[in-house]
MITI-730292 format. One line per 2 residues: number of its first residue (from 1); their letters; for each residue x, y, z of C-alpha. Coordinates in steps of 0.25 Angstrom, whole numbers. Last residue first. Layout:
<nodes>
NUM) A) X/Y/Z ~ ...
</nodes>
This chain:
<nodes>
485) XX) 349/298/470 ~ 362/304/468
483) XX) 362/317/474 ~ 354/313/486
481) XX) 363/299/488 ~ 375/309/490
479) XX) 368/317/502 ~ 368/330/503
477) XX) 373/339/514 ~ 367/353/512
475) XX) 374/364/517 ~ 365/380/515
473) XX) 376/390/511 ~ 387/394/511
471) XX) 392/395/525 ~ 407/391/522
469) XX) 406/383/535 ~ 399/372/530
467) XX) 408/369/521 ~ 419/367/531
465) XX) 410/357/541 ~ 406/350/529
463) XX) 418/346/524 ~ 425/336/532
461) XX) 413/328/535 ~ 407/331/525
459) XX) 419/322/515 ~ 415/328/502
457) XX) 404/332/492 ~ 401/349/491
455) XX) 391/354/483 ~ 389/371/483
453) XX) 377/375/477 ~ 378/388/472
451) XX) 369/401/475 ~ 380/410/482
449) XX) 390/407/471 ~ 383/413/460
447) XX) 392/410/447 ~ 382/411/435
445) XX) 378/426/436 ~ 389/431/444
443) XX) 399/425/435 ~ 393/426/422
441) XX) 393/442/425 ~ 408/443/429
439) XX) 411/433/418 ~ 404/443/408
437) XX) 410/456/414 ~ 425/449/413
435) XX) 421/449/399 ~ 418/437/389
433) XX) 421/440/375 ~ 433/430/374
431) XX) 425/419/379 ~ 414/423/364
429) XX) 425/425/356 ~ 432/412/358
427) XX) 418/405/358 ~ 415/411/345
425) XX) 417/399/335 ~ 411/389/346
423) XX) 397/398/345 ~ 398/398/329
421) XX) 383/392/328 ~ 375/393/341
419) XX) 375/385/353 ~ 363/375/352
417) XX) 367/368/366 ~ 366/353/362
415) XX) 370/356/347 ~ 383/366/352
413) XX) 388/358/361 ~ 386/346/350
411) XX) 396/355/342 ~ 406/357/353
409) XX) 405/342/354 ~ 407/339/339
407) XX) 418/349/340 ~ 427/340/350
405) XX) 424/327/343 ~ 428/333/332
403) XX) 442/337/339 ~ 448/348/343
401) XX) 436/358/346 ~ 435/360/361
399) XX) 450/362/361 ~ 446/376/353
397) XX) 440/382/367 ~ 454/382/375
395) XX) 459/395/369 ~ 444/402/371
393) XX) 442/396/386 ~ 455/399/392
391) XX) 456/414/383 ~ 443/416/392
389) XX) 447/411/404 ~ 461/419/404
387) XX) 455/431/398 ~ 446/433/411
385) XX) 457/429/420 ~ 465/441/415
383) XX) 454/451/415 ~ 450/447/430
381) XX) 435/445/433 ~ 426/453/441
379) XX) 420/446/452 ~ 408/434/450
377) XX) 421/424/450 ~ 423/428/464
375) XX) 413/420/470 ~ 413/408/463
373) XX) 429/408/467 ~ 427/411/480
371) XX) 417/401/482 ~ 424/388/476
369) XX) 436/395/486 ~ 425/393/498
367) XX) 422/378/493 ~ 436/375/493
365) XX) 440/380/506 ~ 425/371/512
363) XX) 431/360/504 ~ 447/359/509
361) XX) 448/347/516 ~ 440/339/507
359) XX) 450/342/496 ~ 443/347/483
357) XX) 436/343/472 ~ 432/355/463
355) XX) 418/361/457 ~ 412/374/452
353) XX) 399/372/446 ~ 389/377/436
351) XX) 378/368/432 ~ 370/366/421
349) XX) 360/377/417 ~ 351/371/405
347) XX) 357/367/391 ~ 370/364/397
345) XX) 381/372/404 ~ 388/365/414
343) XX) 396/379/420 ~ 410/374/425
341) XX) 419/375/438 ~ 431/372/443
339) XX) 442/366/453 ~ 454/359/452
337) XX) 463/351/460 ~ 455/354/473
335) XX) 459/362/487 ~ 473/367/481
333) XX) 469/382/485 ~ 474/389/476
331) XX) 478/382/464 ~ 466/370/465
329) XX) 454/379/471 ~ 458/391/467
327) XX) 464/391/455 ~ 453/380/451
325) XX) 441/389/455 ~ 449/401/448
323) XX) 450/394/435 ~ 464/391/430
321) XX) 461/377/426 ~ 450/381/420
319) XX) 434/382/422 ~ 432/388/436
317) XX) 431/402/437 ~ 438/407/427
315) XX) 434/397/416 ~ 420/397/422
313) XX) 419/413/419 ~ 425/411/407
311) XX) 415/400/402 ~ 404/408/408
309) XX) 405/421/401 ~ 406/411/386
307) XX) 391/406/391 ~ 385/417/397
305) XX) 374/417/386 ~ 369/403/391
303) XX) 364/393/382 ~ 374/383/390
301) XX) 364/384/402 ~ 369/390/414
299) XX) 374/386/429 ~ 365/378/440
297) XX) 373/380/452 ~ 388/379/458
295) XX) 398/374/467 ~ 403/358/466
293) XX) 415/355/478 ~ 419/340/477
291) XX) 425/337/490 ~ 440/329/491
289) XX) 445/317/499 ~ 431/312/502
287) XX) 429/302/513 ~ 414/305/515
285) XX) 408/311/502 ~ 397/318/508
283) XX) 389/328/499 ~ 388/343/503
281) XX) 379/353/497 ~ 380/368/500
279) XX) 371/377/495 ~ 370/391/490
277) XX) 356/397/490 ~ 347/395/476
275) XX) 347/398/463 ~ 336/389/455
273) XX) 337/377/447 ~ 335/378/432
271) XX) 323/370/429 ~ 323/359/420
269) XX) 316/356/405 ~ 315/343/399
267) XX) 317/345/384 ~ 307/338/376
265) XX) 309/325/372 ~ 307/322/357
263) XX) 295/316/351 ~ 296/306/340
261) XX) 311/308/339 ~ 318/311/327
259) XX) 322/299/318 ~ 337/295/314
257) XX) 336/290/299 ~ 347/301/295
255) XX) 357/296/308 ~ 366/286/300
253) XX) 365/290/285 ~ 361/304/289
251) XX) 376/306/297 ~ 383/299/287
249) XX) 377/307/276 ~ 379/320/285
247) XX) 393/316/287 ~ 397/315/271
245) XX) 389/329/268 ~ 398/334/279
243) XX) 412/329/277 ~ 418/323/288
241) XX) 432/323/296 ~ 426/327/309
239) XX) 414/332/317 ~ 399/328/315
237) XX) 388/333/324 ~ 375/327/324
235) XX) 362/334/332 ~ 351/329/340
233) XX) 337/331/343 ~ 329/332/332
231) XX) 337/319/327 ~ 333/310/340
229) XX) 339/306/352 ~ 329/313/362
227) XX) 317/305/362 ~ 322/291/357
225) XX) 333/293/366 ~ 327/295/378
223) XX) 315/284/374 ~ 326/274/374
221) XX) 334/278/384 ~ 322/275/394
219) XX) 318/261/387 ~ 331/258/391
217) XX) 329/260/405 ~ 331/270/414
215) XX) 329/268/430 ~ 343/265/436
213) XX) 348/276/428 ~ 337/286/437
211) XX) 340/280/450 ~ 356/280/448
209) XX) 356/295/444 ~ 359/301/431
207) XX) 369/300/420 ~ 367/314/417
205) XX) 369/319/432 ~ 356/324/440
203) XX) 353/339/444 ~ 355/343/430
201) XX) 341/335/428 ~ 335/343/438
199) XX) 325/336/446 ~ 335/333/455
197) XX) 341/346/459 ~ 349/356/450
195) XX) 362/360/460 ~ 361/350/470
193) XX) 359/339/459 ~ 370/345/450
191) XX) 380/346/460 ~ 378/333/467
189) XX) 382/325/454 ~ 395/333/452
187) XX) 399/332/465 ~ 395/317/468
185) XX) 404/314/455 ~ 415/322/462
183) XX) 412/315/476 ~ 415/301/468
181) XX) 409/289/476 ~ 393/292/474
179) XX) 395/292/460 ~ 398/281/459
177) XX) 385/276/458 ~ 381/286/447
175) XX) 391/277/440 ~ 387/264/444
173) XX) 373/269/439 ~ 379/271/426
171) XX) 387/260/423 ~ 375/250/428
169) XX) 365/259/418 ~ 375/256/408
167) XX) 375/243/409 ~ 360/240/411
165) XX) 359/251/399 ~ 367/241/389
163) XX) 361/227/394 ~ 346/236/391
161) XX) 351/238/376 ~ 348/255/372
159) XX) 351/251/358 ~ 353/263/352
157) XX) 349/267/339 ~ 351/281/335
155) XX) 361/287/342 ~ 370/273/343
153) XX) 365/269/331 ~ 368/282/324
151) XX) 382/282/331 ~ 385/268/324
149) XX) 381/273/309 ~ 390/285/313
147) XX) 400/276/313 ~ 400/269/300
145) XX) 400/281/292 ~ 410/288/302
143) XX) 422/278/300 ~ 430/284/292
141) XX) 427/297/299 ~ 434/291/311
139) XX) 424/290/321 ~ 419/297/334
137) XX) 404/296/336 ~ 396/303/347
135) XX) 383/302/353 ~ 376/312/361
133) XX) 366/316/371 ~ 362/331/376
131) XX) 359/340/386 ~ 363/335/399
129) XX) 375/326/394 ~ 372/312/385
127) XX) 383/303/379 ~ 387/295/368
125) XX) 400/291/361 ~ 404/284/351
123) XX) 418/280/345 ~ 424/278/333
121) XX) 435/268/329 ~ 424/261/318
119) XX) 427/247/327 ~ 425/253/340
117) XX) 411/259/336 ~ 407/245/331
115) XX) 412/238/344 ~ 405/248/352
113) XX) 393/245/345 ~ 393/231/346
111) XX) 397/230/361 ~ 384/240/364
109) XX) 375/233/353 ~ 375/235/339
107) XX) 362/235/330 ~ 359/249/333
105) XX) 365/254/345 ~ 372/247/358
103) XX) 377/254/370 ~ 380/267/362
101) XX) 367/273/364 ~ 367/269/378
99) XX) 376/281/385 ~ 367/289/378
97) XX) 354/284/384 ~ 360/284/398
95) XX) 364/298/397 ~ 350/303/394
93) XX) 342/293/404 ~ 352/298/416
91) XX) 340/304/422 ~ 327/297/421
89) XX) 319/300/432 ~ 316/314/426
87) XX) 318/311/411 ~ 333/315/404
85) XX) 333/327/395 ~ 342/333/402
83) XX) 352/321/402 ~ 354/324/386
81) XX) 346/327/374 ~ 352/335/362
79) XX) 358/324/355 ~ 370/327/349
77) XX) 376/316/339 ~ 391/319/338
75) XX) 399/313/327 ~ 414/315/328
73) XX) 423/311/314 ~ 437/307/312
71) XX) 446/309/300 ~ 455/319/307
69) XX) 457/334/303 ~ 444/335/296
67) XX) 434/341/305 ~ 421/344/297
65) XX) 409/348/306 ~ 397/343/304
63) XX) 383/346/311 ~ 372/337/309
61) XX) 356/339/313 ~ 348/328/314
59) XX) 335/332/305 ~ 332/318/300
57) XX) 339/321/286 ~ 350/324/292
55) XX) 354/341/296 ~ 367/347/292
53) XX) 375/357/298 ~ 390/359/293
51) XX) 400/366/305 ~ 410/375/302
49) XX) 424/371/306 ~ 427/379/319
47) XX) 434/393/321 ~ 437/393/335
45) XX) 439/407/339 ~ 451/413/341
43) XX) 450/424/331 ~ 438/429/340
41) XX) 450/435/349 ~ 459/429/360
39) XX) 467/436/370 ~ 479/430/373
37) XX) 482/427/386 ~ 489/437/397
35) XX) 503/440/401 ~ 508/434/389
33) XX) 510/446/380 ~ 518/442/368
31) XX) 533/445/367 ~ 537/453/354
29) XX) 544/447/343 ~ 534/447/333
27) XX) 531/437/325 ~ 518/434/328
25) XX) 507/427/335 ~ 493/434/336
23) XX) 484/422/330 ~ 492/411/329
21) XX) 493/402/314 ~ 503/410/307
19) XX) 513/417/317 ~ 512/402/324
17) XX) 514/395/309 ~ 527/403/308
15) XX) 532/398/321 ~ 529/384/320
13) XX) 535/384/305 ~ 549/390/312
11) XX) 549/380/321 ~ 548/370/313
9) XX) 558/373/305 ~ 567/375/317
7) XX) 564/361/320 ~ 570/357/306
5) XX) 581/365/305 ~ 584/359/319
3) XX) 582/345/313 ~ 591/350/302
1) X) 603/353/312
</nodes>
């Protein structure tokens, strides 16, 4: 009986908490209307903790967010240069330089550095994308001072040891070679090359090519680091169980002596590819059990004023499990395990693509269904579908801020793309303000099936004749070596 009483007490407490904390929950006995998704209002906007903004003595900006739930801290050094800054003929340089940062730094070699980080119960990661490079630290706050000293060595004083460079080079060359045996990797590599071309940096993956990686030297890595890793091109973000004044004192001790570059590298301009007639590119992978399909073209930069409308558009088209593409190719026809689409927004216009891995004998039919959905997305959107997409985005947004690392990652995005203050706090309101007319407008502007590149990787002896019969446009068979050269 006591157990029952305790359970009832807990139930009463839970009900009372729901009545107090959950918007729209009342004691009314009237059944809620479950025929449509709940309407979200500005009251549902995310409320992030304030950002304390400071600057170190050398001009390095620092953003600090107090997050005291767990005694840990995430520290991110964002360097506003990535693969897009690779010199011509040296593609993969930014990526390899970032990968080498924690392969020995300061007075420690690679193994010594790894042991020192593990001893603190911390982790340090490095990496590069097209628009930025980064060094990230995750550590118990009790070890923050010691961990920051190691992080500063990694960011400012990397060894770029020849032995470690040769090891990473071999690993990278092996990974590039393995692309030939992986149809999805072939598709992912071929699509940007065929859309942007060999001269545009977006036409080659972040890791570069076998030829470019083979030619990179330790001197190249040091020169890239000297030109791009400096206080005027960087930003520190701290999120965790810290006090701003104490955190700034530790950062000043470890990063304050970092000097600006003598001559900062100028950004390299790129010209977006010109729109053209639809072209089909076929890449032979004999015996492939599936065909890899990628359809699209150059999309939009992150700075586009159509950002929120595009988010809703893509959610409807291919950005969720219940999207049109996945419902069509997976649920209705059973041609694929999944299908989707995305706008890869960068400082410049990254690619838009719709994609799926489909069963070989249904490749032409799958391409037809892709174009059915790519064409229909430009037609008026039903109110129920619009509300469903907006609620999907709005209700899922808070999970991007669950941990200290999540918050640091989102603030890094704000730094890299120069996003305005409060942009995350108003995300829900901006999404909810998107109208059916907005979605129809951006669909007609950015989803233009008659100008798309169609890339299909598969067993050509099985699929080529059927694809040609679709009469989508010029068909070109592209050798794998042409893509990977």
